LOKOL-742439 format. One record per residue (C-alpha): x, z, y; residue in three letters. Coordinates in steps of 0.25 Angstrom, whole numbers, padded with zeros to 4 digits, always signed. Example, Ala and Ser with C-alpha at 12.3 -4.5 7.8 and 13.67 -1.06 7.14 Angstrom:
BEGIN
+0049+0031-0018ALA +0055+0029-0004SER 
This chain:
BEGIN
-0061+0299+0021MET -0047+0302+0016VAL -0054+0294+0002LYS -0059+0283+0009LEU -0045+0282+0017LYS -0038+0283+0003SER -0047+0271-0003ILE -0045+0262+0009GLU -0030+0265+0008ASN -0031+0261-0007LYS -0038+0249-0003LYS -0028+0244+0007LEU -0017+0248-0004HIS -0024+0238-0014THR -0026+0227-0004ALA -0011+0227+0000GLU -0008+0227-0014TYR -0018+0215-0016LEU -0011+0207-0005MET +0003+0210-0010ILE -0002+0204-0023SER -0008+0192-0018PHE +0004+0189-0008LEU +0015+0190-0020ILE +0005+0182-0029CYS +0002+0172-0016LEU +0016+0170-0008LEU +0026+0164-0019PRO +0016+0154-0023ARG +0014+0149-0009LEU +0029+0147-0008PHE +0028+0136-0020PHE +0015+0129-0011LEU +0024+0121-0002LYS +0030+0113-0015ASP +0016+0109-0020VAL +0013+0096-0022TYR +0001+0089-0028PRO -0001+0087-0040LEU +0005+0094-0052SER -0004+0092-0064VAL -0010+0080-0057THR -0021+0077-0067GLY -0027+0091-0069ASP -0026+0094-0054GLU -0033+0080-0051THR -0044+0083-0059PHE -0046+0096-0054MET -0047+0091-0040PHE -0056+0078-0043MET -0069+0087-0041PRO -0065+0092-0027ALA -0060+0077-0024ALA -0072+0071-0028THR -0081+0081-0019TRP -0072+0078-0007ALA -0076+0064-0008GLY -0063+0059-0015LEU -0063+0048-0026ASP -0053+0053-0038TRP -0061+0045-0049SER -0047+0039-0052GLY -0043+0051-0059ASN -0057+0053-0066ALA -0052+0045-0080GLU -0044+0056-0086SER -0052+0067-0078TYR -0052+0081-0085ARG -0060+0093-0079TYR -0054+0104-0070TYR -0065+0112-0065GLY -0073+0112-0052TYR -0074+0127-0048GLY -0062+0127-0040PHE -0060+0112-0036VAL -0072+0112-0030ALA -0067+0121-0018LEU -0056+0111-0015LEU -0066+0099-0011THR -0064+0103+0004PRO -0049+0102+0002LEU -0049+0088-0004PHE -0059+0083+0007LYS -0051+0089+0018GLY -0036+0088+0015ILE -0030+0075+0014GLU -0015+0079+0011ASN -0014+0080-0004PRO -0002+0090-0003ILE -0009+0100+0007ILE -0022+0098-0001LEU -0014+0102-0015TYR -0006+0114-0009ARG -0020+0119-0002ILE -0026+0118-0016ILE -0013+0125-0023VAL -0013+0135-0011GLY -0027+0139-0019CYS -0020+0139-0032MET -0009+0149-0026ILE -0021+0158-0019LEU -0029+0159-0034PHE -0015+0163-0042GLN -0011+0173-0030ALA -0025+0180-0030LEU -0023+0184-0045VAL -0013+0194-0040GLY -0023+0203-0030PRO -0034+0200-0041VAL -0026+0204-0053SER -0021+0217-0044TYR -0035+0221-0041TYR -0039+0220-0056ILE -0028+0230-0059MET -0030+0240-0048LYS -0045+0240-0050ARG -0048+0240-0064TYR -0035+0244-0071PHE -0029+0256-0062ALA -0017+0251-0058MET -0013+0261-0048LYS +0001+0257-0043ASN -0002+0244-0034SER +0014+0239-0036LEU +0013+0236-0051PRO -0002+0232-0049THR +0003+0222-0039THR +0015+0217-0048ALA +0006+0214-0059VAL -0004+0206-0050SER +0008+0198-0046VAL +0011+0195-0060ALA -0003+0192-0064CYS -0003+0182-0052SER +0010+0175-0057TYR +0007+0174-0072LEU +0000+0161-0071VAL +0003+0147-0078PHE +0000+0138-0067LEU +0007+0140-0054ARG +0000+0138-0041ALA +0008+0125-0037VAL -0003+0115-0040TYR -0018+0116-0042ALA -0026+0119-0054TYR -0040+0126-0056ASN -0033+0136-0065GLU -0027+0143-0054PHE -0041+0147-0048ILE -0046+0150-0064TYR -0035+0160-0066ASP -0039+0168-0053LEU -0053+0168-0059PHE -0049+0173-0073VAL -0045+0186-0063TRP -0057+0187-0056LEU -0065+0187-0070ILE -0055+0198-0074VAL -0059+0205-0061TRP -0074+0203-0065CYS -0074+0207-0079LEU -0067+0221-0074LEU -0077+0223-0063GLU -0089+0220-0073LEU -0082+0230-0082LEU -0082+0240-0071ARG -0097+0239-0067ASN -0102+0239-0081GLN -0112+0252-0078ASN -0117+0243-0066HIS -0127+0234-0069LYS -0128+0227-0056GLY -0113+0225-0055LYS -0112+0222-0069LYS -0121+0210-0068ALA -0114+0205-0055VAL -0101+0205-0061PHE -0105+0198-0073THR -0111+0187-0064GLY -0098+0187-0056VAL -0090+0185-0070LEU -0100+0174-0073MET -0097+0167-0061LEU -0082+0169-0062LEU -0082+0163-0076LEU -0092+0152-0072VAL -0082+0148-0060TYR -0071+0148-0070GLU -0079+0138-0078MET -0079+0129-0066THR -0063+0130-0065ILE -0059+0127-0079HIS -0067+0126-0092SER -0057+0134-0101ARG -0064+0146-0092ALA -0073+0146-0104VAL -0062+0155-0111ALA -0066+0164-0100LEU -0081+0165-0106TRP -0076+0167-0120ILE -0067+0178-0115ALA -0078+0185-0108LEU -0087+0183-0120ALA -0075+0189-0129VAL -0073+0201-0119THR -0087+0205-0118VAL -0090+0205-0133ILE -0077+0214-0134PHE -0080+0223-0123TYR -0094+0224-0129LEU -0088+0227-0143TRP -0078+0237-0137VAL -0088+0244-0127TYR -0100+0241-0132ARG -0103+0235-0117LYS -0106+0222-0112CYS -0098+0220-0099ILE -0106+0208-0094LEU -0121+0207-0088SER -0126+0199-0099ILE -0137+0193-0091PRO -0128+0188-0080VAL -0119+0183-0090THR -0129+0174-0097LEU -0136+0170-0084ILE -0124+0167-0075LEU -0114+0164-0087GLY -0124+0153-0092SER -0128+0147-0079ILE -0113+0146-0073GLY -0107+0141-0086TYR -0118+0130-0087PHE -0116+0126-0071PHE -0100+0126-0074SER -0102+0117-0085GLN -0111+0108-0077LYS -0100+0107-0066GLY -0090+0102-0076ILE -0100+0092-0079ASP -0102+0088-0065TYR -0088+0087-0064ILE -0084+0079-0076VAL -0095+0070-0072ASN -0089+0067-0059MET -0076+0061-0064PHE -0080+0056-0079THR -0091+0049-0087ASN -0088+0059-0099ALA -0099+0060-0108ALA -0096+0075-0109SER -0088+0085-0102ASN -0080+0087-0116SER -0073+0073-0113GLU -0067+0078-0101ILE -0055+0088-0102GLY -0056+0102-0098ASN -0071+0103-0097THR -0072+0111-0109SER -0063+0120-0119VAL -0063+0116-0133SER -0054+0117-0144PHE -0055+0115-0160SER -0051+0126-0169ILE -0050+0115-0180SER -0038+0110-0174SER -0030+0122-0182ILE -0034+0116-0194PHE -0029+0102-0190SER -0016+0103-0194SER -0006+0111-0204ALA +0003+0114-0191LYS -0011+0118-0182ALA -0010+0134-0187GLY +0004+0134-0182ILE +0001+0126-0169GLY -0011+0135-0166TRP -0001+0148-0168LEU +0010+0140-0159TYR +0000+0138-0148ILE -0006+0153-0148VAL +0007+0160-0149LEU +0014+0150-0139GLY +0003+0154-0128GLN +0005+0169-0131VAL +0020+0168-0130ASN +0020+0159-0118SER +0013+0170-0110MET +0025+0179-0114LEU +0034+0170-0110LEU +0029+0168-0096VAL +0027+0183-0094THR +0040+0188-0099GLY +0034+0193-0111GLY +0025+0202-0103VAL +0012+0196-0108ALA +0013+0202-0122ILE +0011+0216-0116LEU -0003+0212-0111GLY -0006+0205-0123ALA -0002+0217-0132ILE -0010+0227-0123VAL -0023+0219-0122SER -0023+0216-0136CYS -0020+0230-0141HIS -0030+0235-0133MET -0041+0225-0136LEU -0038+0228-0151TRP -0042+0241-0149LYS -0054+0238-0141SER -0058+0229-0153LEU -0057+0242-0162LEU -0064+0250-0151ARG -0053+0261-0150LYS -0058+0273-0143LYS -0047+0272-0133GLU -0054+0258-0129ILE -0068+0261-0130VAL -0067+0275-0122GLU -0056+0271-0114GLY -0057+0271-0098LEU -0063+0260-0090GLU -0049+0253-0087ILE -0049+0252-0103GLN -0060+0242-0102LYS -0054+0236-0090ASN -0042+0233-0100TYR -0051+0229-0111PHE -0059+0219-0103LEU -0047+0212-0097VAL -0039+0211-0110PHE -0051+0206-0118SER -0055+0195-0107PHE -0041+0191-0105GLY -0036+0190-0120LEU -0049+0183-0124ALA -0048+0171-0114ALA -0032+0172-0118THR -0035+0170-0133ALA -0047+0160-0131ILE -0038+0151-0123THR -0025+0151-0131ILE -0033+0149-0144LEU -0041+0137-0137GLY -0029+0131-0133GLN -0023+0134-0148ALA -0033+0125-0154PHE -0035+0115-0142SER -0021+0112-0140TRP -0017+0113-0156LEU -0016+0098-0159PRO -0003+0096-0150GLY +0003+0109-0156VAL +0002+0103-0170ILE +0008+0090-0165GLN +0020+0097-0160THR +0022+0105-0172ILE +0020+0093-0181GLU +0029+0084-0174THR +0038+0093-0168GLY +0037+0087-0154GLN +0031+0095-0143ALA +0018+0088-0138THR +0010+0092-0125ASP +0000+0101-0134GLY +0013+0111-0136MET +0009+0117-0122ARG -0002+0124-0129ALA +0010+0135-0134VAL +0013+0138-0119THR -0001+0135-0112TYR -0003+0148-0104LEU -0010+0141-0092ARG -0024+0143-0100TYR -0024+0157-0106TYR -0015+0164-0096GLY -0023+0167-0085ILE -0031+0175-0096TYR -0020+0183-0101PHE -0014+0186-0087VAL -0024+0198-0085PRO -0021+0203-0099VAL -0006+0204-0095LEU -0009+0210-0081MET -0017+0221-0089LEU -0006+0223-0100GLY +0004+0227-0088ILE -0006+0235-0082VAL -0009+0243-0095TRP +0006+0244-0097SER +0008+0251-0083VAL -0004+0259-0085GLN +0000+0264-0099ASN +0016+0266-0098LYS +0018+0274-0111ASN +0007+0264-0120LYS +0013+0252-0116VAL +0026+0255-0121LYS +0019+0254-0136SER +0016+0239-0132TYR +0031+0236-0129LEU +0037+0234-0142PHE +0025+0225-0148PRO +0027+0218-0136ALA +0041+0215-0138GLY +0039+0211-0153LEU +0027+0202-0150ILE +0035+0195-0140THR +0048+0193-0149LEU +0038+0188-0160ILE +0032+0178-0149LEU +0044+0173-0143GLU +0050+0171-0156GLY +0039+0164-0162PHE +0039+0155-0149TRP +0054+0152-0151THR +0054+0149-0165VAL +0040+0141-0168PHE +0036+0136-0154ILE +0047+0133-0145LEU +0054+0122-0155PRO +0041+0113-0153TYR +0042+0114-0137ILE +0057+0117-0135SER +0058+0103-0128ASP +0044+0102-0122PHE +0042+0104-0107ASN +0028+0106-0109GLY +0029+0120-0113THR +0041+0125-0106SER +0035+0127-0092TRP +0035+0143-0094ASP +0048+0144-0101SER +0055+0135-0090ASN +0053+0146-0082VAL +0063+0156-0089PHE +0073+0144-0092SER +0073+0138-0078LEU +0069+0125-0084THR +0063+0114-0074ASN +0053+0108-0083GLY +0052+0095-0076TRP +0067+0092-0076GLU +0075+0101-0088ASP +0075+0099-0102THR +0065+0108-0110ILE +0072+0114-0123ARG +0072+0127-0130ILE +0080+0134-0120ARG +0069+0131-0110THR +0061+0141-0118TYR +0070+0151-0123LEU +0072+0159-0110PRO +0057+0161-0108ALA +0057+0167-0122VAL +0069+0177-0119LEU +0064+0179-0105ILE +0051+0185-0111ALA +0057+0192-0122ILE +0067+0200-0112VAL +0057+0201-0100PHE +0047+0208-0109LEU +0058+0217-0114ALA +0062+0221-0099VAL +0047+0221-0095PHE +0045+0232-0107CYS +0057+0240-0103MET +0052+0242-0089LEU +0039+0247-0094PHE +0046+0257-0103ILE +0054+0262-0091TRP +0042+0262-0084GLU +0047+0252-0074LYS +0033+0244-0075GLN +0033+0240-0060MET +0047+0233-0063GLY +0042+0225-0076SER +0030+0220-0068ILE +0038+0216-0056VAL +0047+0209-0067LEU +0035+0202-0072LEU +0030+0197-0058CYS +0045+0191-0055ALA +0044+0184-0068LEU +0030+0178-0067LEU +0034+0174-0051ILE +0046+0168-0056TYR +0040+0160-0066SER +0029+0155-0057TYR +0039+0151-0047GLY +0047+0143-0057PHE +0035+0135-0061ASN +0030+0132-0047CYS +0044+0126-0046ILE +0048+0119-0057TYR +0034+0116-0066HIS +0021+0115-0058GLU +0027+0113-0044GLY +0038+0104-0049GLU +0027+0096-0057ARG +0018+0094-0044GLY +0030+0090-0036GLN +0034+0079-0046ILE +0019+0074-0046ASN +0019+0073-0032TYR +0031+0064-0031THR +0022+0053-0038TYR +0012+0052-0028ALA +0018+0058-0013ASN +0023+0045-0008LYS +0012+0037-0013SER +0002+0048-0005TYR +0012+0046+0008GLU +0012+0031+0007VAL -0004+0030+0004PHE -0006+0039+0017GLN +0001+0029+0025ASN -0005+0018+0018LEU -0019+0022+0020LYS -0018+0023+0035THR -0017+0007+0034GLU -0024+0002+0021VAL -0030+0008+0008ARG -0028+0000-0004PRO -0043-0003-0011GLU -0038+0002-0024GLU -0028+0013-0027LEU -0022+0014-0041TYR -0014+0024-0048VAL -0006+0023-0061ASP -0011+0031-0072ASN +0002+0037-0076THR +0010+0051-0074PHE +0022+0056-0069PHE +0034+0056-0080PRO +0039+0070-0076GLU +0026+0078-0076THR +0016+0069-0083GLY +0006+0070-0072GLN -0004+0058-0067SER -0001+0049-0056LEU -0015+0047-0054VAL -0020+0062-0051SER -0007+0063-0043GLN -0011+0051-0034CYS -0026+0055-0033GLN -0022+0068-0028PHE -0012+0062-0017MET -0021+0052-0014LEU -0033+0059-0015LYS -0043+0051-0005GLU -0040+0038-0013GLU -0047+0033-0026LYS -0037+0030-0037ILE -0039+0019-0048VAL -0031+0024-0059VAL -0022+0013-0066GLY -0016+0000-0063ILE -0023-0010-0054PRO -0023-0022-0063ARG -0032-0032-0058ASN -0036-0026-0043THR -0037-0036-0032GLU -0040-0026-0022LYS -0029-0019-0014THR -0023-0008-0022ALA -0011+0002-0024ILE -0005+0006-0037PHE +0002+0019-0038ILE +0010+0022-0049THR +0022+0032-0053CYS +0027+0022-0064ASP +0040+0014-0060PRO +0037+0003-0069ARG +0032-0010-0063GLU +0018-0014-0064LYS +0020-0028-0065THR +0005-0031-0067ALA +0002-0026-0053LEU +0013-0034-0047LEU +0007-0046-0053ARG -0006-0043-0045ASN +0000-0044-0031ASP +0004-0029-0031PHE +0017-0024-0023LEU +0024-0013-0027CYS +0034-0002-0022VAL +0040+0011-0025GLN +0037+0021-0016LEU +0046+0032-0022ASP +0051+0037-0034GLU +0039+0040-0042ASN +0028+0032-0035GLU +0025+0016-0035TYR +0015+0008-0028TRP +0009-0006-0032TYR +0001-0011-0020VAL -0008-0024-0019LYS -0014-0030-0005GLY -0008-0035+0006GLU -0012-0025+0016LYS -0008-0013+0007LEU +0005-0020+0005GLN +0008-0023+0019ASN +0003-0008+0024ALA +0014-0003+0014LEU +0024-0011+0018GLU +0022-0008+0033GLY +0025+0006+0028MET +0039+0002+0024GLY +0035+0002+0009ILE +0041-0011+0002GLU +0031-0017-0009LEU +0037-0027-0020ASN +0033-0036-0029THR +0039-0029-0040TYR +0043-0013-0042LEU +0056-0012-0036LYS +0059+0002-0040ASN +0069+0013-0044THR +0063+0022-0055ALA +0067+0032-0066LYS +0060+0030-0080ILE +0052+0044-0082PRO +0060+0050-0095LEU +0046+0055-0099THR +0042+0040-0101MET +0052+0036-0110VAL +0053+0037-0125SER +0065+0040-0136SER +0067+0037-0151ASP +0077+0049-0151VAL +0076+0064-0148LYS +0078+0067-0134ILE +0077+0080-0127THR +0075+0082-0111GLY +0063+0085-0102ASN +0059+0071-0101GLY +0058+0072-0086PHE +0073+0072-0082ALA +0081+0067-0093TYR +0082+0066-0109MET +0092+0069-0119ASP +0096+0061-0131SER +0100+0069-0144ASN +0110+0058-0150GLY +0101+0051-0158GLU +0102+0036-0158GLU +0090+0027-0153GLY +0082+0023-0140ASN +0084+0036-0131PHE +0074+0031-0121LEU +0064+0020-0121TYR +0050+0016-0119GLY +0049+0015-0103TYR +0044+0002-0102SER +0045-0005-0087ILE +0036-0017-0085PRO +0044-0027-0076PHE +0041-0039-0067SER +0055-0044-0067GLY +0069-0042-0060GLY +0079-0033-0060VAL +0080-0018-0066LEU +0091-0008-0066ASP +0091+0003-0076PHE +0100+0015-0075GLU +0101+0028-0084ILE +0107+0041-0081ASP +0112+0049-0091MET +0121+0059-0097GLU +0128+0058-0110ALA +0132+0071-0117PHE +0138+0065-0130SER +0140+0052-0138TRP +0146+0047-0150GLU +0147+0033-0146ASN +0153+0026-0135ASP +0140+0019-0134VAL +0129+0028-0131LEU +0118+0018-0132GLY +0112+0009-0122SER +0103+0006-0110LEU +0093-0004-0115GLN +0083-0013-0108ILE +0071-0018-0117TRP +0063-0029-0110LYS +0049-0032-0117ASN +0052-0024-0129GLY +0066-0030-0132SER +0080-0027-0128LEU +0084-0033-0115PHE +0097-0027-0109GLN +0107-0016-0114GLU +0117-0007-0107GLU +0126+0001-0117VAL +0129+0015-0114ILE +0143+0018-0116ARG +0151+0032-0116SER +0162+0027-0106GLU +0150+0025-0094GLU +0148+0040-0096ILE +0154+0049-0084ASP +0162+0061-0087GLU +0149+0069-0083ASP +0142+0063-0094GLY +0134+0054-0085HIS +0130+0040-0087LEU +0122+0030-0078LYS +0119+0016-0083LEU +0113+0005-0076GLN +0107-0009-0082MET +0101-0019-0074GLU +0091-0029-0080ILE +0084-0043-0074GLU +0072-0048-0081THR +0059-0054-0079GLY +0047-0050-0082GLU +0045-0039-0093ALA +0034-0030-0099GLU +0044-0020-0101SER +0058-0016-0097ILE +0060-0004-0106GLU +0074+0003-0104PRO +0079+0010-0117ARG +0092+0019-0119ILE +0098+0018-0134TYR +0107+0029-0138LEU +0116+0029-0149ASN +0119+0041-0159TYR +0126+0052-0152GLY +0123+0049-0139SER +0119+0061-0132TYR +0113+0058-0117ILE +0104+0063-0107ARG +0096+0052-0099LEU +0093+0058-0085ASN +0088+0046-0079GLU +0084+0030-0082LEU +0080+0023-0071SER +0077+0009-0067PHE +0078+0001-0053GLU +0070-0013-0050ARG +0080-0020-0041LYS +0073-0034-0041SER +0062-0042-0046ASP +0072-0054-0047LYS +0076-0059-0060TYR +0082-0073-0066ALA +0070-0077-0076ILE +0074-0079-0089GLY +0087-0074-0088GLN +0087-0065-0101GLU +0088-0078-0109ALA +0090-0088-0099LEU +0097-0099-0108GLU +0086-0098-0120THR +0074-0099-0110ILE +0081-0111-0102SER +0084-0117-0115LYS +0069-0116-0121VAL +0063-0120-0108LEU +0071-0133-0107LYS +0068-0136-0122GLU +0053-0132-0124GLN +0048-0136-0110ILE +0047-0151-0107GLN +0053-0157-0094GLU +0043-0159-0084GLY +0034-0146-0087SER +0032-0136-0078ASP +0039-0123-0079LEU +0035-0109-0075GLY +0039-0095-0074TYR +0027-0087-0076TYR +0025-0075-0066VAL +0015-0065-0063LYS +0019-0066-0048SER +0027-0074-0039PHE +0034-0062-0035ALA +0041-0062-0048ASP +0056-0061-0044GLY +0060-0070-0057GLY +0071-0080-0053LYS +0070-0094-0061LEU +0083-0100-0055THR +0092-0098-0067LYS +0081-0102-0077LEU +0078-0115-0069GLU +0094-0119-0069GLU +0094-0118-0084LYS +0081-0126-0087ILE +0084-0136-0076GLY +0069-0136-0071ARG +0061-0127-0061PRO +0053-0115-0065VAL +0041-0111-0057LEU +0035-0097-0056LYS +0022-0098-0060THR +0009-0088-0061GLN +0000-0097-0067SER -0002-0107-0080ALA +0003-0119-0071ASP +0015-0125-0079VAL +0018-0131-0091ASP +0028-0120-0096ALA +0031-0105-0092LEU +0041-0096-0094LEU +0036-0081-0093ALA +0041-0067-0095ALA +0037-0061-0109GLU +0027-0052-0105THR +0013-0050-0113ARG +0006-0052-0100GLU +0012-0066-0098ASN +0009-0068-0113LEU -0006-0065-0111LEU -0007-0073-0098ASP +0000-0086-0102LEU -0005-0087-0116SER -0019-0092-0111GLY -0012-0105-0105ASP +0001-0106-0111TYR +0008-0106-0126THR +0019-0097-0128LEU +0031-0105-0133GLN +0043-0097-0132GLU +0048-0082-0131ARG +0063-0081-0125ILE +0069-0069-0120ALA +0058-0061-0114TYR +0051-0074-0109TYR +0040-0083-0114ASP +0039-0098-0113ILE +0025-0104-0112TRP +0020-0118-0111VAL +0005-0123-0107LYS -0003-0124-0118LYS -0006-0139-0116SER +0007-0140-0119ILE +0009-0131-0131GLN -0004-0126-0138GLU +0002-0115-0145LYS +0015-0107-0151SER +0018-0096-0160GLY +0015-0087-0148TYR +0002-0092-0143SER -0010-0101-0145ASN -0024-0104-0140GLN -0026-0090-0144TYR -0016-0083-0134GLY -0004-0076-0137ILE +0002-0071-0150LEU -0001-0056-0150ALA +0011-0052-0157ASP +0019-0055-0143LEU +0009-0044-0137LEU +0012-0032-0147ARG +0017-0019-0142ASP +0025-0017-0155GLU +0028-0026-0167LYS +0021-0025-0179GLY +0009-0027-0186ASP -0002-0030-0177PHE -0013-0023-0184PHE -0006-0009-0184GLN -0010+0000-0173LEU +0004+0002-0169LYS +0005-0012-0164SER -0001-0015-0151GLY -0004-0028-0141ILE -0001-0025-0127GLN -0010-0031-0117LEU -0013-0029-0102PRO -0027-0028-0097ALA -0037-0040-0100GLY -0046-0049-0110ASP -0039-0054-0122TYR -0044-0063-0134LYS -0038-0059-0147ILE -0036-0070-0159THR -0033-0067-0172HIS -0027-0078-0180ILE -0032-0074-0195LEU -0028-0079-0209SER -0034-0092-0214GLU -0038-0086-0227ASN -0049-0077-0222LEU -0061-0073-0230GLU -0068-0065-0219GLN -0074-0069-0207THR -0073-0057-0198GLU -0064-0045-0196ALA -0063-0032-0187LYS -0053-0030-0177VAL -0051-0016-0171GLN -0044-0018-0157ILE -0035-0004-0154TYR -0030+0001-0140CYS -0018+0010-0141TYR -0022+0015-0157GLY -0038+0016-0154GLU -0048+0006-0156VAL -0053-0001-0145LYS -0063-0009-0151GLU -0067-0016-0165GLU -0071-0030-0167LYS -0078-0038-0177GLN -0073-0052-0177LEU -0077-0065-0183LEU -0066-0074-0188MET -0066-0089-0184ARG -0059-0101-0190LYS -0053-0113-0181SER -0045-0124-0185GLU -0032-0117-0183GLU -0035-0102-0187ALA -0044-0092-0191THR -0045-0082-0179VAL -0052-0070-0174MET -0054-0067-0159GLN -0059-0056-0151TYR -0056-0051-0136GLN -0051-0037-0131ILE -0051-0031-0118LYS -0039-0023-0113VAL -0045-0015-0102PRO -0040-0015-0087GLU -0037-0001-0087ASP -0027-0002-0099SER -0013-0002-0095GLU -0003-0013-0097TRP +0002-0013-0111GLU -0012-0010-0116PHE -0009-0010-0131VAL -0020-0016-0140LEU -0018-0014-0155GLN -0027-0022-0164LEU -0030-0016-0179GLN -0034-0027-0188GLU -0044-0026-0199THR -0042-0040-0203CYS -0027-0043-0210PRO -0027-0058-0209TYR -0023-0059-0195THR -0010-0068-0193GLU -0010-0068-0178LYS -0016-0063-0166ILE -0017-0070-0152PHE -0021-0064-0138ILE -0026-0072-0127GLN -0028-0066-0113LYS -0043-0069-0109VAL -0043-0075-0094VAL -0056-0072-0087LYS 
């Protein structure tokens, strides 16, 4: 009776500590849930949700074009949520709540493992270690990923292996737990395809155990039957999911459906071996950085034990049962870790090689700090390293010196060889940001971002070891828990959590307006721009699809739709083509823009107090992540950018399409030092030529070093208005913000060269001829008064070829539209003068074959070089080559390139006419291509003198 009571008390005692561990792992995480907003990694999360959304009857096919596989085993359970919950924020927080639960459950599971299989008698340190295991994660539960449940099931697999080992002498239980193990592994395959590493690790562990102990821990028949059947059906599940969303010929064409890499990549470059070493040692060292160096203890203890096992030392072979438990977890955990690191070292190697060769960090350098894949496999190893150290207080002291020495070597290698490549790259800094208090979305990433993590790893490990020497193990474990909980919270606030909050600001207003709008009228088509958020690089399409989950989204720009439609974008640049197609537009908030077609839709929005315009009346910041520079710059690219004193274009490359009117540009900058009174200039380029310039002078800098400079421009339609900042040598500045405001659509037509234009019109256009100004829409805000006064005759706005002569803005679209009925006579200051072909049949710019292609090129240069290109909107075109008269051949081959790749190849006959020898063919620029489609012609015939392009009107 006393014995039974003692057992009951012991169970109650264990249950209490299990609950304590669970609550410590759960409650702090719940604190962050209130600040969670959808989505954080928009593409990955949307792809993961797509099966559940589809099974719930929703149409998310708009996301299918770039679909990547993200499992189905877990997401299938979410189907009722997608069916029953309309509010995306509530839905998302419930799903994230599940992620929190999965991570919190690691605490009691690891506690149970330590108690049951590793004889941890003292509950307090066991609880502390279990909490550390729960918080040593590489994704924080402030967003939704299939990895949260994947990680929990890794712990269940560890438990099952230990229970299997415990029942080796009981044939029935051995078969049952082998079956459970197979089911767990198969379920992991349905969650993520990289679970193949678990199968390989299991095979390594079974073979290793067989070598050491001369026994097979698995039931072979159950393994072969259940494992084969389960693996087969898990792969069929992948086929089913992939076929739901793609027409891929095989799964290998879809990302994440399989794990593959090429060992031959290590021989691809002289730098490949170095890159491979950087990845392996970088990932190992990154684990030390996030654990304050403590991971090295788990690594050394486990590796030493497995080495003795390989040699079949007597203390291992004839050791206690607990020794076998250590062997099993160490062997499985390290095998999975090694397989994953080595796999990544080969698959990510090309990006690392590129960085080494160029000196500029690429996204591939994330491989040197990528703990997300292998981290979960190592955590049980670290847990048992600490457990072993607690249970072997005297033996552990012999490991402390090698641990410290290896840590110093790794940190030295990291600092000297790897950090120089990533010192200003934010993609690898997130774990180090924790220790330098760096906000990766706002602060500059530099070498001092990384160094505190290195220092803390060394100092923390020293303190941890000293506490062990002084037999203050509880204090050292609590210190580790504090470090990991702090790191977890910091990343929740300043990394994954903030990323979700930033993304949310690009769709929250659209969701709010659409919810009100759909009670009155729904668009026949809902389009979303295929673009990305400048701060986080996440997808607007995926974000909008989740927020507007009941709507079918069409990806791209609605070019020729005649239906009622809404186009959502976060790009502040005006979509002039839509405005010409009866769309009206509005800026909903700082980040969201709508273009709306259809009277009912437009009236409904205006009834809600939303003012729609015929032009994009907006105030916007130019994303610094989307600009280019000819000089070396520093800064994080999100919040600001710093110059280094070189002369050249500090900022350029952000082109703004413009339908005409008044634009106001403003720069907000700080000047640190300068060598000349003139630091540089703010320039405005129009259609590739300098249009207006404002000098930046030192006298305009205030006593705090700040400078704000404004420039207003007034101009007509343009394909591109491009702001640039040019700096003189010795000017060290920080650009905080470059913004623009569209003040009006009113402008004086021809004002850029009014005298010249009016003179040419009076001299070359006969009296009595009708003269018009060509506009795409009668809503064009151009004013003709000054031009009419100068030439002394009326000028009519027109959208058709119904006048004798036309003045038109110098744009590619106008060139293509007008060349069929008109001859281009003159080009003056961003304007073209056209006359009817019945009056003038041809000129040096155009003839019966269309417009001279040279006018449409992206860059100056030889037509037949791949670097040169012709920019064309979607449509059908006839291309005519004017050939040399002295031709012996009668046919030639033409290769047509699109963005550097062969689009098609044509074998053509040459034909002679009275005027010239020509070669003609047609091309089609697809509707789904972006405006500014670049077509490149690679010519095998060297005799072409000119090329003309004519738009084919159906």
